[in-house]
C-alpha positions as CSV (number, residue, x, y, z in Angstrom):
1,M,-77.5,125.1,43.4
2,R,-76.0,122.8,45.6
3,L,-76.7,119.0,46.3
4,V,-75.8,116.6,48.6
5,V,-76.6,112.8,47.5
6,V,-76.6,110.5,50.5
7,G,-74.9,107.4,49.4
8,A,-72.7,106.3,46.7
9,G,-74.7,103.4,45.2
10,L,-75.8,102.7,41.7
11,S,-79.0,105.1,41.9
12,G,-76.7,108.1,43.5
13,L,-74.2,107.6,41.2
14,A,-76.6,107.6,38.4
15,V,-78.2,111.3,39.6
16,A,-74.6,112.5,39.8
17,H,-73.9,111.2,36.1
18,T,-76.7,112.4,34.7
19,L,-77.0,115.9,36.3
20,H,-73.1,116.0,35.1
21,S,-74.6,116.1,31.8
22,I,-78.2,117.8,31.5
23,A,-76.9,120.5,34.2
24,P,-73.5,120.6,34.4
25,Q,-73.6,123.8,36.6
26,M,-75.1,121.9,39.3
27,A,-72.7,121.2,42.4
28,V,-72.9,117.5,43.6
29,H,-71.4,116.4,46.6
30,C,-72.0,112.6,47.1
31,V,-71.6,111.2,51.0
32,E,-70.8,107.5,51.4
33,K,-70.0,105.8,54.9
34,S,-68.0,102.6,53.1
35,R,-64.6,103.3,51.9
36,G,-66.1,102.5,48.2
37,L,-68.3,103.1,45.4
38,G,-71.4,101.0,44.4
39,G,-73.0,99.8,47.1
40,R,-73.8,96.1,46.1
41,V,-72.1,96.3,43.2
42,A,-69.3,95.1,44.8
43,T,-65.6,93.3,43.9
44,R,-63.2,91.9,46.1
45,R,-59.7,90.7,45.1
46,H,-58.2,87.8,47.2
47,E,-54.7,85.6,46.7
48,G,-55.1,85.9,43.0
49,A,-59.2,85.5,42.7
50,T,-61.2,88.1,41.7
51,F,-65.1,88.0,42.5
52,D,-68.1,89.6,42.9
53,H,-69.9,89.3,46.3
54,G,-72.5,91.1,45.8
55,A,-74.6,92.0,42.5
56,Q,-74.0,89.5,39.6
57,F,-74.7,90.7,36.5
58,F,-76.7,93.3,34.9
59,R,-78.7,93.6,31.9
60,P,-80.1,96.9,30.0
61,L,-83.6,97.6,30.1
62,D,-84.0,99.2,26.4
63,A,-82.2,100.2,23.5
64,D,-80.7,103.4,25.2
65,Q,-79.4,101.7,28.0
66,M,-77.6,99.3,25.8
67,H,-76.1,102.6,23.9
68,F,-75.2,104.1,27.2
69,F,-73.3,100.7,28.4
70,T,-72.1,99.5,25.5
71,Q,-71.0,102.9,23.7
72,T,-71.1,106.2,26.1
73,L,-69.5,104.3,29.3
74,P,-65.8,103.0,28.3
75,H,-66.4,99.4,27.5
76,D,-63.2,97.8,27.0
77,T,-63.4,95.4,29.4
78,L,-67.1,94.9,29.5
79,I,-67.8,91.0,29.1
80,D,-71.0,89.2,28.2
81,I,-71.3,86.1,30.4
82,A,-71.6,83.4,27.6
83,K,-72.5,80.5,29.8
84,P,-76.3,80.2,30.7
85,V,-78.0,80.3,34.5
86,Y,-79.4,77.1,34.9
87,A,-82.2,76.4,37.6
88,F,-82.2,73.9,40.6
89,D,-85.3,73.1,43.1
90,A,-85.1,72.1,47.1
91,Q,-84.0,68.3,45.8
92,N,-80.6,69.9,44.2
93,R,-82.5,68.6,40.7
94,I,-80.9,70.9,37.8
95,T,-82.5,71.8,34.9
96,I,-81.9,73.8,32.2
97,G,-82.9,77.6,32.6
98,D,-85.5,80.3,31.1
99,S,-84.2,80.4,27.3
100,A,-85.2,83.5,26.6
101,Q,-83.5,85.1,30.0
102,N,-80.4,83.4,28.8
103,N,-80.5,84.5,25.3
104,E,-80.2,88.2,27.0
105,P,-76.7,90.0,27.8
106,K,-75.3,89.3,31.2
107,F,-72.6,92.1,31.6
108,V,-70.1,92.0,33.8
109,Y,-66.4,93.7,33.3
110,R,-63.4,91.8,33.7
111,D,-61.9,93.2,37.0
112,G,-65.3,93.1,38.8
113,L,-68.6,94.5,38.6
114,N,-67.6,97.6,40.8
115,T,-65.5,98.9,37.6
116,L,-69.3,100.1,36.7
117,A,-69.6,102.5,39.4
118,K,-66.3,103.8,38.8
119,L,-67.0,104.7,35.2
120,I,-70.3,106.7,36.0
121,R,-68.8,108.7,39.0
122,P,-68.4,111.8,37.0
123,A,-65.3,113.5,37.7
124,S,-66.8,116.9,38.8
125,M,-68.7,115.0,41.8
126,T,-67.1,115.5,45.2
127,L,-67.0,112.4,47.1
128,S,-66.7,111.9,50.7
129,L,-66.0,108.5,51.7
130,Q,-66.1,106.9,55.0
131,T,-68.1,109.7,56.3
132,R,-71.2,109.1,58.0
133,I,-73.9,111.3,58.1
134,Q,-75.6,111.3,61.8
135,R,-78.3,114.4,61.1
136,I,-79.4,116.8,59.0
137,E,-80.6,120.2,60.1
138,A,-83.2,122.3,58.0
139,T,-82.3,126.1,57.5
140,T,-83.5,128.9,56.2
141,T,-81.9,128.4,52.7
142,G,-81.6,124.9,52.6
143,Y,-80.0,121.8,54.7
144,T,-76.6,121.6,56.5
145,I,-75.3,118.0,57.3
146,Y,-73.7,116.7,60.3
147,S,-71.1,113.5,60.8
148,D,-71.3,111.1,63.6
149,Q,-68.6,113.1,65.1
150,G,-70.5,116.2,65.1
151,V,-68.5,117.7,62.4
152,R,-70.3,119.8,59.7
153,I,-69.8,118.0,56.1
154,D,-71.6,120.5,53.9
155,S,-74.6,122.7,53.3
156,A,-77.3,122.4,50.5
157,D,-80.2,123.4,48.8
158,A,-81.7,119.8,48.2
159,L,-80.6,116.3,49.3
160,V,-80.9,113.1,47.8
161,F,-81.4,109.8,50.0
162,T,-80.5,106.5,48.3
163,P,-79.8,104.3,51.4
164,P,-82.0,101.3,52.2
165,A,-85.1,102.8,53.7
166,P,-84.7,101.8,57.1
167,Q,-81.7,103.6,57.2
168,T,-83.1,106.7,55.7
169,I,-85.6,106.4,58.1
170,E,-83.3,105.9,61.1
171,L,-81.6,109.6,59.3
172,L,-84.7,111.5,58.9
173,H,-85.7,110.4,62.6
174,A,-82.6,111.9,63.9
175,S,-82.9,115.1,61.5
176,T,-84.6,118.6,62.2
177,I,-86.9,118.7,59.0
178,T,-90.2,120.0,59.7
179,E,-92.0,117.3,61.7
180,S,-95.0,116.8,59.6
181,V,-92.8,116.5,56.3
182,K,-90.6,114.0,58.7
183,N,-93.4,111.8,59.3
184,D,-94.9,111.7,56.1
185,L,-91.8,110.7,54.4
186,I,-91.1,108.1,57.0
187,K,-94.9,106.6,56.4
188,G,-94.2,106.4,52.6
189,L,-90.9,104.5,53.3
190,A,-92.4,102.2,56.1
191,P,-93.7,99.6,52.6
192,A,-90.1,99.2,51.8
193,T,-88.8,96.1,53.9
194,Y,-85.8,93.9,53.0
195,R,-84.8,90.6,52.9
196,P,-80.8,89.5,54.1
197,C,-78.1,87.6,52.2
198,L,-75.2,86.0,52.9
199,S,-72.8,86.0,50.1
200,V,-70.1,83.3,50.8
201,S,-67.3,82.8,48.3
202,L,-65.1,79.7,48.2
203,L,-61.9,79.2,46.5
204,Y,-60.7,75.3,45.4
205,A,-57.8,73.5,44.1
206,G,-58.7,71.4,40.7
207,F,-61.1,73.1,37.8
208,F,-64.8,72.5,37.5
209,D,-66.3,73.7,34.6
210,P,-70.0,72.8,34.2
211,A,-72.1,74.0,31.2
212,Y,-73.5,76.6,33.5
213,Y,-72.2,79.7,34.8
214,A,-74.7,80.0,37.6
215,L,-77.6,78.3,39.2
216,V,-80.5,80.0,40.7
217,N,-83.2,78.6,43.0
218,N,-86.5,78.3,41.2
219,D,-88.6,76.6,44.2
220,R,-87.1,79.2,47.2
221,A,-86.8,75.9,49.1
222,H,-83.2,75.6,49.0
223,P,-80.6,77.4,51.5
224,I,-78.7,79.0,48.3
225,S,-80.3,81.2,46.4
226,W,-77.5,81.5,43.7
227,L,-74.5,79.4,42.9
228,A,-72.0,81.1,40.3
229,V,-68.7,79.7,39.1
230,E,-66.6,82.7,38.8
231,H,-64.1,81.8,36.0
232,A,-67.0,81.6,33.8
233,K,-67.2,85.5,33.6
234,H,-63.1,85.5,32.8
235,A,-60.7,83.1,33.0
236,A,-58.2,85.6,34.4
237,R,-60.6,85.7,37.8
238,V,-59.2,82.7,39.2
239,P,-55.8,81.2,39.7
240,E,-55.2,78.6,37.1
241,G,-56.4,75.1,37.7
242,H,-58.6,76.3,40.7
243,T,-62.4,77.0,41.0
244,L,-64.3,79.9,43.2
245,L,-67.7,79.6,43.8
246,T,-69.9,82.3,45.0
247,A,-72.9,81.2,46.9
248,Q,-75.8,83.6,47.7
249,L,-77.9,82.1,50.8
250,A,-81.5,82.4,51.0
251,P,-82.9,84.6,53.5
252,Q,-83.8,82.3,56.2
253,A,-80.3,80.3,55.6
254,S,-78.8,84.1,55.8
255,R,-80.6,84.7,59.0
256,D,-79.6,81.4,60.6
257,L,-76.0,81.4,59.7
258,W,-75.6,85.4,60.3
259,E,-73.7,85.1,63.3
260,V,-72.0,81.7,63.3
261,D,-68.2,81.6,63.0
262,E,-66.3,81.5,59.6
263,A,-65.2,77.9,59.6
264,T,-68.8,76.8,60.7
265,L,-70.3,78.9,57.7
266,Y,-67.6,77.7,55.1
267,E,-68.1,74.2,55.8
268,T,-72.0,74.4,55.8
269,V,-72.1,76.3,52.6
270,A,-69.2,74.1,51.0
271,A,-71.4,71.0,51.9
272,W,-74.3,72.2,50.8
273,A,-72.8,73.4,47.2
274,Q,-70.7,70.0,46.6
275,T,-74.1,68.2,47.0
276,L,-76.1,70.8,44.5
277,T,-73.3,70.7,41.9
278,G,-72.8,66.8,42.3
279,H,-68.9,67.5,41.8
280,P,-66.3,66.5,44.3
281,L,-65.1,69.8,45.1
282,G,-63.1,68.7,48.3
283,A,-62.3,71.1,51.3
284,P,-62.2,74.9,50.0
285,L,-58.5,76.6,50.2
286,W,-60.2,79.5,51.9
287,G,-63.3,81.5,51.9
288,D,-64.8,84.9,52.3
289,R,-68.1,85.9,53.7
290,Q,-70.4,89.3,53.3
291,G,-73.5,89.8,55.0
292,W,-76.2,91.9,52.9
293,R,-78.6,93.1,55.9
294,Y,-80.6,95.1,53.1
295,A,-79.8,93.1,50.2
296,L,-83.0,92.7,48.3
297,P,-86.5,94.8,48.8
298,D,-89.8,93.4,49.8
299,G,-92.3,96.1,48.7
300,R,-91.8,99.8,47.8
301,A,-92.0,103.1,49.0
302,D,-95.1,105.3,48.2
303,A,-94.0,106.7,45.3
304,T,-96.7,109.8,45.6
305,T,-95.7,110.6,49.2
306,M,-92.0,110.6,48.2
307,Q,-92.2,113.3,45.3
308,S,-94.8,115.2,47.5
309,Y,-91.9,117.5,48.8
310,E,-89.4,117.6,46.1
311,Q,-89.7,120.5,44.5
312,S,-91.3,122.7,47.6
313,H,-88.7,121.1,49.9
314,G,-85.8,119.8,47.9
315,L,-85.9,116.4,49.3
316,Y,-85.8,113.8,46.6
317,F,-85.5,109.9,47.2
318,A,-84.0,107.2,44.9
319,G,-82.9,103.5,45.0
320,D,-84.2,100.0,45.6
321,A,-86.7,100.9,48.0
322,H,-88.3,102.8,45.1
323,T,-87.4,100.4,42.4
324,G,-89.2,97.5,44.6
325,L,-86.2,95.4,43.0
326,G,-82.6,95.1,43.8
327,R,-81.3,95.7,40.0
328,I,-78.3,97.2,38.7
329,Q,-80.4,98.6,35.8
330,L,-83.4,99.7,37.5
331,A,-80.9,101.5,40.0
332,I,-79.6,103.4,37.2
333,Q,-82.8,104.3,35.6
334,N,-84.2,105.4,38.8
335,G,-81.2,107.7,39.5
336,A,-81.4,109.3,36.1
337,A,-85.3,109.8,36.4
338,V,-84.9,111.6,39.9
339,A,-81.8,113.7,38.0
340,Q,-84.1,115.1,35.4
341,R,-86.7,116.1,37.9
342,I,-84.1,117.8,40.1
343,A,-82.6,119.7,37.2
344,A,-86.3,120.8,35.8
345,H,-87.2,121.7,39.4
346,A,-83.9,123.9,39.3
347,G,-85.0,125.5,36.0
348,A,-82.0,123.7,33.9
349,R,-83.0,122.7,30.5
350,I,-82.9,118.8,29.5
């Protein structure tokens, strides 16, 4: 059986990783439009600094996931962030965060969170990066996938769609799949809408070492949703004597500032960060921006509808649209569950 996975985010990679374990005879080809793995599990490196500008950390859901992260996968660079997450409100009042949550692990990797994506990718998986799928054609034996250049990418017996729901809907519209099936799937995906997020990282001269690793807004009334201190993950993340803050903006602030020039964006966010922390940070030496248009799902795709055509048509769906939350651990759990259904439908022993 040949399987094509659309998207190399964590859920798609979890599909491939799980199938490699339980059905190694299955040929898996993952097609990704960007130049790297992981989706929002993303890390950048700039002028000696390393920072995660998408997802910030992950927490195992249960003992099995804990074993997976700390034993099954290589774990020599796995770090549990020691400092807690504090909370703040619209008036910039900072309070000690949720003690129960702060007692749970907050895992990252020393060299960046995208290490996780590289570790999960199975060596047996075929990977096509910087390849955008334009359309999919149903055939008598399965599906043929074409790029936006009109080039045939591959043929498959089954497909797994993992992009955000609006992008999957767009691809379904452009594809020649049975019209009634297509319409049902598009309707099933419709409840999964998304909030945007602008992520802004700023490097400062001088060392800021608060009692917390990060601040999270608890009343959804501040332009910043999340503010993290990168060197709290590991000292080597930032040049010595410097501070790097990563601010993730609230949905409305993200929309308001989405198109502004970098200088205005950095100046605005730096002012908010200085007021929030109460620390004289000064002007940043440089900044970095990333716009996540489909950052956080609101609502969830209809599971009954999305699973209706798995065995009969070989059409599977995974990712944030199907978990209802943008969490690394949920993406991996969801991808693994989809992989088990694929293997079962293909007659593999689990």
